[in-house]
C-alpha positions in Angstrom: -19.9 -15.4 13.8 -20.4 -15.9 10.1 -17.6 -17.9 8.5 -16.3 -16.2 5.4 -15.0 -17.3 2.1 -12.2 -15.2 1.0 -10.2 -15.9 -2.2 -6.8 -17.1 -2.8 -5.0 -19.5 -5.0 -2.0 -20.9 -3.2 0.4 -23.6 -4.0 -1.2 -27.0 -4.3 1.3 -28.7 -2.0 0.5 -26.1 0.7 -3.2 -26.6 0.2 -3.0 -30.4 0.3 -1.0 -30.3 3.5 -3.3 -27.8 5.3 -6.7 -28.7 3.8 -9.0 -31.5 2.9 -9.8 -32.6 -0.6 -13.2 -33.5 -1.9 -14.1 -36.1 -4.5 -14.5 -33.4 -7.1 -11.0 -32.2 -6.7 -12.0 -29.0 -4.9 -9.9 -28.0 -1.9 -11.4 -26.4 1.1 -10.0 -25.0 4.3 -11.2 -26.1 7.8 -14.4 -24.5 9.0 -12.5 -23.0 11.9 -10.6 -20.7 9.4 -12.0 -17.3 8.8 -11.2 -14.6 6.2 -9.1 -17.1 4.3 -9.2 -19.2 1.1 -12.2 -21.4 0.4 -11.9 -23.4 -2.7 -9.6 -24.1 -5.6 -11.5 -25.3 -8.7 -9.1 -28.1 -9.7 -5.4 -28.2 -9.3 -4.4 -26.1 -12.4 -6.5 -23.0 -12.0 -5.0 -19.9 -13.6 -3.9 -17.1 -11.2 -5.6 -13.9 -12.3 -9.1 -12.6 -11.9 -10.2 -15.8 -10.2 -8.5 -14.9 -6.9 -10.9 -11.9 -6.6 -14.2 -13.5 -7.5 -15.3 -14.6 -4.1 -15.2 -11.1 -2.6 -18.6 -9.7 -3.5 -20.8 -7.2 -1.7 -23.9 -9.4 -2.0 -22.2 -12.1 0.0 -20.5 -9.8 2.6 -23.0 -7.2 3.8 -26.1 -8.4 5.6 -29.5 -6.6 5.6 -28.9 -5.4 9.2 -25.4 -4.2 8.2 -27.0 -2.0 5.6 -29.8 -0.7 7.8 -28.9 2.8 8.7 -31.4 3.2 11.6 -32.2 1.3 14.7 -35.4 -0.1 16.1 -35.7 1.7 19.4 -38.9 -0.1 20.5 -37.1 -1.9 23.4 -34.0 0.3 23.5 -32.2 1.1 26.7 -31.1 4.8 27.2 -27.7 5.5 28.9 -26.1 8.9 29.7 -22.4 8.8 30.3 -20.8 10.6 33.3 -17.3 11.6 34.3 -15.2 8.8 35.7 -18.0 6.3 35.4 -17.8 3.3 33.1 -20.7 1.6 31.4 -20.8 -2.2 31.0 -23.3 -3.9 28.6 -23.7 -7.6 29.0 -26.9 -8.4 27.2 -27.9 -8.4 23.5 -30.0 -5.4 22.6 -30.1 -1.8 21.5 -28.5 0.9 23.6 -28.8 4.7 23.0 -25.7 6.5 24.3 -25.6 10.2 25.0 -24.0 12.8 27.2 -20.5 14.1 27.8 -17.9 12.6 30.0 -14.1 12.4 30.8 -12.3 9.2 31.8 -15.3 6.9 31.0 -15.4 3.8 28.9 -18.4 1.9 27.4 -17.6 -1.8 27.7 -19.4 -4.6 25.8 -19.0 -8.0 27.5 -21.8 -10.1 26.0 -22.3 -13.7 25.0 -20.4 -14.8 21.9 -23.8 -15.2 20.1 -25.1 -11.7 21.1 -25.7 -8.9 18.7 -25.4 -5.5 20.3 -26.3 -2.1 18.8 -24.8 1.1 20.2 -26.7 4.1 19.0 -24.7 7.3 19.3 -26.9 10.3 19.9 -24.7 13.2 21.0 -22.1 11.1 22.7 -18.8 12.9 23.7 -16.1 11.1 25.6 -12.5 12.4 26.3 -10.1 9.8 27.7 -6.4 10.0 28.4 -5.2 6.4 28.2 -8.0 3.9 27.4 -10.6 3.3 24.7 -13.9 5.3 24.7 -15.7 2.1 23.5 -14.2 -1.3 24.3 -15.8 -4.4 22.8 -14.5 -7.4 24.8 -17.0 -10.0 23.6 -20.0 -10.4 21.3 -20.9 -11.9 18.0 -21.2 -8.6 16.3 -21.5 -5.0 17.5 -23.2 -2.2 15.5 -22.1 1.4 16.2 -24.9 3.6 14.6 -24.8 7.4 14.5 -28.1 9.3 14.5 -26.8 12.8 15.3 -23.9 15.0 14.1 -22.3 15.8 17.5 -20.6 12.5 18.4 -17.0 13.0 19.4 -14.6 10.4 20.8 -11.0 11.4 21.9 -8.0 9.6 23.5 -5.1 12.1 24.0 -2.5 10.1 25.9 -0.6 6.8 25.7 -2.9 3.8 25.7 -2.6 1.3 28.6 -2.8 -2.4 28.1 -5.6 -4.7 29.3 -3.6 -7.7 30.5 -1.9 -8.9 27.3 -4.2 -7.0 25.0 -2.8 -3.8 23.6 -6.0 -1.6 23.5 -4.7 0.9 21.0 -7.9 2.4 19.5 -10.5 4.9 20.5 -13.0 2.3 19.5 -11.4 -1.1 20.2 -13.1 -4.4 19.3 -12.2 -8.0 19.7 -15.1 -9.1 17.5 -16.9 -8.1 14.3 -17.7 -4.4 14.2 -20.1 -2.5 11.9 -20.3 1.3 11.6 -23.4 2.8 10.0 -26.1 5.4 10.5 -27.3 8.8 9.3 -25.1 10.9 11.6 -21.4 11.6 12.1 -18.6 10.6 14.4 -15.3 12.5 15.0 -12.4 10.4 16.3 -9.1 11.8 17.5 -6.4 9.5 18.7 -2.8 9.4 19.9 -2.5 6.0 18.3 -5.1 4.2 16.1 -8.6 5.5 15.6 -10.8 2.4 15.3 -9.0 -0.9 15.8 -10.4 -4.4 15.5 -9.0 -7.9 16.1 -11.5 -9.3 13.7 -13.3 -7.5 10.8 -14.6 -4.0 10.5 -17.4 -3.0 8.1 -18.7 0.5 7.2 -22.0 0.9 5.4 -23.1 4.4 6.2 -22.7 7.5 8.3 -19.8 10.0 8.3 -16.4 9.5 9.9 -13.9 12.3 10.5 -10.6 10.9 11.8 -7.2 12.2 12.9 -4.6 10.1 14.6 -0.9 9.2 15.1 -1.3 5.5 13.9 -3.8 4.0 11.6 -7.2 5.6 11.2 -9.0 2.2 10.8 -7.0 -1.0 11.5 -8.3 -4.6 11.4 -6.6 -7.9 11.6 -8.8 -9.8 9.1 -10.7 -7.4 6.9 -11.9 -3.9 6.2 -15.1 -3.9 4.1 -16.8 -0.7 3.0 -20.2 -0.4 1.2 -21.0 3.2 1.7 -20.5 6.3 3.9 -18.3 9.3 4.0 -14.7 8.8 5.4 -12.4 11.8 5.9 -9.0 10.8 7.3 -6.2 13.4 7.9 -2.8 13.4 9.7 -2.6 9.7 10.2 0.3 7.3 9.5 -2.0 4.9 7.5 -5.6 5.4 6.5 -7.1 1.9 6.2 -4.8 -0.9 7.4 -5.6 -4.6 7.3 -2.9 -6.9 8.7 -2.4 -9.7 11.2 1.3 -9.7 12.1 1.0 -13.4 13.0 -0.7 -14.6 9.8 0.2 -13.3 6.4 -2.7 -15.1 4.7 -5.3 -12.7 6.0 -5.8 -9.0 6.0 -7.8 -7.6 3.0 -9.6 -4.5 2.0 -12.8 -4.5 -0.1 -14.7 -1.3 -1.1 -17.9 -1.3 -3.1 -19.0 2.4 -2.6 -18.7 5.5 -0.5 -16.6 8.7 -0.5 -13.2 8.3 0.9 -10.6 11.1 1.4 -7.3 10.1 3.0 -4.2 12.2 3.8 -1.6 9.8 5.3 2.2 10.0 5.9 2.7 6.4 4.8 -0.1 4.3 3.1 -3.6 5.4 2.4 -4.8 1.8 1.8 -2.7 -1.0 3.1 -3.6 -4.7 3.0 -1.4 -7.8 3.5 -3.4 -9.9 0.9 -5.9 -8.3 -1.4 -7.3 -4.8 -2.2 -10.4 -5.0 -4.3 -12.3 -1.8 -5.3 -15.6 -2.1 -7.1 -16.9 1.4 -6.8 -16.5 4.6 -4.8 -14.9 8.1 -4.9 -11.4 8.3 -3.6 -9.0 11.2 -3.0 -5.8 9.7 -1.7 -2.6 11.5 -0.7 0.2 9.5 0.8 3.7 8.1 0.3 2.0 5.0 -1.2 -1.7 5.3 -2.0 -2.7 1.7 -2.4 -0.6 -1.2 -1.2 -1.4 -5.0 -1.2 -0.2 -8.2 -2.7 -3.0 -8.5 -5.2 -4.9 -5.4 -6.3 -8.0 -5.2 -8.5 -9.9 -2.1 -9.5 -13.3 -2.7 -11.2 -14.8 0.8 -10.9 -14.8 4.1 -9.1 -13.2 7.5 -9.4 -9.7 7.3 -7.9 -7.4 10.3 -7.6 -3.9 9.6 -6.2 -1.1 11.9 -5.2 2.0 9.9 -4.0 5.6 10.4 -3.2 6.7 6.8 -3.5 4.5 4.4 -5.5 1.0 5.3 -6.5 -0.2 1.6 -6.5 2.1 -1.1 -5.2 1.5 -4.8 -5.6 4.2 -6.1 -3.3 5.2 -9.5 -2.0 3.5 -9.2 1.4 1.6 -12.5 1.6 2.8 -16.1 1.2 -0.6 -17.1 -0.1 -0.8 -14.8 -3.1 1.3 -13.7 -6.1 1.7 -10.0 -6.7 -0.7 -8.7 -9.3 -2.3 -5.4 -10.4 -5.4 -5.7 -12.5 -7.6 -2.8 -13.9 -10.9 -3.7 -15.4 -12.9 -0.5 -15.2 -13.1 2.9 -13.4 -11.0 6.0 -13.7 -7.6 6.1 -12.0 -5.5 9.3 -12.0 -2.0 9.2 -10.5 0.3 12.1 -9.9 3.7 11.1 -8.7 6.4 13.1 -6.9 9.9 13.6 -8.3 12.7 11.0 -7.9 12.5 7.2 -7.9 8.8 6.9 -8.0 6.4 4.6 -9.9 2.8 5.1 -10.8 2.1 1.4 -10.7 4.8 -0.9 -9.2 4.3 -4.7 -9.2 6.5 -7.4 -7.9 4.6 -9.6 -10.3 2.2 -8.9 -13.2 0.2 -6.0 -14.5 -3.1 -6.6 -16.4 -5.2 -3.8 -17.9 -8.5 -5.0 -19.4 -10.5 -1.8 -19.3 -11.1 1.5 -17.6 -8.8 4.6 -17.8 -5.5 5.1 -16.0 -3.7 8.4 -16.3 -0.2 8.7 -14.8 2.0 11.8 -14.5 5.5 11.2 -13.3 9.0 9.9 -14.2 8.1 6.2 -14.3 4.6 5.1 -15.2 4.9 1.3 -14.7 7.5 -1.0 -13.0 7.0 -4.7 -12.9 9.1 -7.9 -12.5 6.6 -10.3 -14.1 4.7 -9.7 -17.3 2.3 -7.1 -18.6 -0.9 -7.5 -20.5 -2.8 -4.7 -22.2 -6.2 -6.0 -23.4 -8.3 -2.9 -23.4 -9.0 0.4 -21.8 -7.1 3.7 -22.0 -3.6 4.4 -20.8 -2.3 8.0 -20.6 1.3 8.7 -19.6 2.3 12.4 -19.0 -0.7 13.5 -21.1 0.0 11.2 -24.1 -2.3 8.2 -24.8 -0.5 4.9 -25.4 -1.4 1.3 -26.1 1.6 -0.2 -24.3 2.7 -0.8 -20.7 6.3 0.3 -20.6 8.6 -1.0 -17.9 10.8 1.4 -15.9 14.5 1.2 -17.0 17.4 1.7 -14.7 15.4 3.2 -11.8 15.9 2.5 -8.1 13.7 0.1 -6.1 10.4 1.2 -4.7 9.0 0.1 -1.3 9.0 -3.6 -1.8 8.1 -2.9 -5.4 9.4 -4.2 -8.7 12.8 -3.5 -10.3 11.9 -3.1 -13.9 14.8 -3.6 -16.3 17.6 -2.8 -13.8 20.8 -4.6 -13.2 20.3 -8.1 -11.9 20.1 -8.7 -8.2 23.5 -10.4 -8.2 25.1 -7.1 -8.9 26.5 -8.1 -12.3 26.4 -5.8 -15.2 24.7 -6.7 -18.5 26.9 -7.8 -21.3 28.4 -4.8 -23.1 28.3 -2.3 -20.3 32.1 -2.6 -19.8 34.9 -2.4 -22.4 36.3 -5.9 -22.8 39.7 -6.2 -21.3 39.2 -3.6 -18.6 37.1 -5.7 -16.2 38.7 -8.0 -13.6 38.9 -11.7 -14.5 36.6 -14.2 -12.7 39.3 -14.8 -10.0 39.4 -11.0 -9.3 42.9 -10.4 -11.0 43.5 -7.6 -13.4 44.2 -8.4 -17.1 47.8 -9.1 -18.0 49.8 -5.9 -18.3 47.5 -3.9 -16.1 48.7 -5.2 -12.7 50.3 -2.7 -10.3 54.0 -3.3 -9.6 54.6 -5.9 -6.8 56.5 -3.3 -4.8 53.9 -0.6 -5.3 56.3 1.6 -7.3 55.4 3.2 -10.6 56.7 1.4 -13.7 60.1 2.4 -15.1 59.9 5.7 -17.1 56.6 6.8 -15.5 58.0 8.1 -12.1 57.6 11.7 -11.2 60.9 13.6 -10.8 62.3 13.5 -7.4 62.1 17.3 -7.0 58.4 17.3 -7.9 58.9 19.5 -11.0 57.3 18.9 -14.3 59.8 17.4 -16.8 61.3 19.7 -19.3 59.1 20.2 -22.4 55.9 19.3 -20.6 55.2 22.6 -18.8 53.5 25.8 -20.0 55.7 28.6 -21.3 57.1 30.8 -18.7 55.2 33.8 -20.1 51.9 31.8 -19.8 51.2 32.1 -23.6 49.9 29.2 -25.6 52.7 27.8 -27.8 52.6 28.7 -31.5 50.2 26.5 -33.5 48.0 25.7 -30.5 46.1 29.0 -30.5 42.3 28.9 -30.9 41.0 30.4 -34.2 40.5 34.1 -34.1 36.9 33.9 -35.2 36.1 31.3 -32.5 35.2 28.6 -35.1 36.6 25.1 -35.0 39.5 24.4 -37.4 38.7 22.6 -40.7 38.1 18.9 -40.1 37.2 19.3 -36.4 33.5 20.3 -36.9 30.9 17.8 -35.4 28.9 15.9 -38.0 25.7 17.5 -39.1 23.7 14.5 -38.0 25.1 14.4 -34.5 26.6 10.9 -34.9 30.1 10.0 -34.0 32.5 9.6 -37.0 33.3 6.0 -37.9 36.0 4.5 -35.8 35.4 7.0 -32.9 
């Protein structure tokens, strides 16, 4: 397996404890670490664009990843049958076809083996186990060459020992999806699940599921292809519940349409988008700790936060950065934010258009260095912060009351608030016995004291009648400028 360099700038103390240090001052992680930080150029590097620089399509996708066909010269041809499993143990190219129920294609090859599964009219319907289960290999390619490939799991997934095999395609090693055909995946849990990384460089995927459409522990990387996800909880989900320093999403192309009940794109660490066409409908469309957009056409419809840079990883500071591309965000009503950051917002270029109650909400700083910002149809050159809104999903809090619950100075009338020890100001304490102060008691018979009731005939007393013409009496008109009179 190819070791990867993935960006991060973490605290120097943490790095020094976990890593080695070279003579030049660079800090590198152990070779055994994958999908994590590589180097820190000196101990005082700025946190910003640098954390995204080592994710690059030229370094990620290999020539074979991007090859959309298969060399069938020495291929083996397999037709699936009902109730009969297929086990592949050798490196090579395997063409799979046929229709079956309760059948699984297993890959159990050497850790250095590269296996290519060519789907040519493959239809499998299972009730409780993956249709394709990759137990071991260096890398497995799933290549579609026809438009009639359909994989379905309709019931509750069973476990394989301690492994929760919760995907229609389930892989313990690197998985690449490509090709010129299409694949339809329907699942009662996740669609495609990987314990390592998942790459997509071509083909068409149509997915419907109860869990996440595509879920990987370490990384989801997309260079091209058509992805249509509907009725899933999450669309793309990169997370390792045991390690919050991994789990990123990188997209450099393709056409992606996602309709999800929770997050369209969800990464623990970084979301980086260089290009592509996106149509995202979800509670939160893009969520990660550090989010960078460098291109693409991105249309978002969200009911919580359109883009949320949240504190999800201990290795990164929350950041949203826009450098290029067109981002359109339509927000639902209520306490929603177009862009919500638990840290900073930086806009260097591109166009972002937000329609909603709150355009931006951040707890750090905001920098506007270029590009176009449109809020509710009006172009602006400032990144305004939400004021007095409620918290988003792990998002920022704008200019709200402090977290300690105290009110800003001037929001209470002096003399009416309790003192630091919790006691009321002098003269405002209730009587020790709980009785009303002398002279303020209600009459024993419950009647209104004489002179304080309405006339018996129900008429307004003389001198208190409203003017006959309905106008205010002289001297009671509101000021023309709408301001309060001095002293009031």
